[in-house]
C-alpha atoms as one frame of an Amber mdcrd trajectory, in Angstrom:
protein
  -1.711-118.172 299.343   0.389-114.862 299.936   3.297-117.266 298.202   1.178
-118.718 295.617   0.697-114.594 295.211   4.282-113.860 294.713   5.276-116.588
 292.590   2.842-115.947 289.825   3.893-111.978 290.009   7.408-112.806 289.584
   6.579-115.508 286.290   4.191-112.648 285.276   7.683-109.945 285.847  10.096
-112.778 284.185   7.547-113.414 281.039   7.075-109.207 280.730  11.147-109.128
 280.410  11.504-112.065 278.642   8.706-110.681 275.541  10.283-106.940 275.785
  13.988-108.504 275.422  12.648-110.491 272.512  11.057-107.957 270.791  14.033
-104.961 270.895  16.036-105.467 267.792  19.739-105.438 268.060  21.151-103.035
 266.250  23.292-102.895 263.443  25.398-100.365 263.445  28.189-100.181 266.109
  30.866 -97.727 265.448  32.646 -98.031 268.268  32.964-102.046 268.221  33.998
-101.294 264.262  36.742 -99.359 265.263  38.268-101.719 267.990  37.978-105.000
 265.733  39.621-103.377 262.586  42.636-101.177 264.733  42.895-103.187 267.566
  46.237-104.593 266.399  47.698-101.869 264.941  47.142 -99.378 267.730  48.339
-101.733 270.248  50.108-105.221 268.601  47.546-107.652 270.654  46.145-110.231
 268.762  43.116-110.618 271.417  40.734-107.803 270.929  39.594-108.071 274.386
  42.974-107.613 275.548  44.023-104.660 273.902  40.563-102.565 275.526  41.396
-103.959 278.665  44.671-102.746 278.425  45.338 -99.824 276.373  42.482 -98.341
 275.766  41.026 -98.758 279.781  44.689 -98.801 281.112  43.608 -95.327 283.735
  40.755 -96.517 284.929  41.973-100.380 284.767  45.205 -98.608 287.400  42.224
 -96.351 289.069  40.102-100.182 289.838  43.360-101.382 291.073  43.877 -98.578
 293.149  41.014 -98.523 294.834  40.932-102.568 295.567  44.704-101.897 297.258
  43.455 -98.461 299.387  40.265-100.779 300.629  42.053-103.788 301.849  44.938
-101.182 303.270  41.223 -99.274 305.062  40.583-103.400 306.082  43.375-104.169
 307.766  44.163-100.836 309.637  40.674-101.082 310.919  40.758-104.714 312.362
  43.680-104.651 313.743  43.759-101.127 315.345  39.935-102.346 316.532  38.155
-100.341 320.198  41.714 -98.336 321.126  41.048 -95.715 323.010  42.798 -92.078
 320.672  42.498 -89.742 323.422  45.410 -90.521 325.982
């Protein structure tokens, strides 16, 4: 009985979510999207808008994400190599 109630609640929540997403009207004007579409080739020289945003407009964000991934990998490798060693000696 409990499983049926959970399934019923999930279906109701999903239906409510779908109903509300249908009711939302899309924005007609997106100024930043229009700017990227119109000026991406002039600003970056990239023919693809997604490539120009990724490599030019979000350059530092991409760079720091890659650095964080690198440092995370270095930390995991360091911790796995030095597992259980006593540094108090």
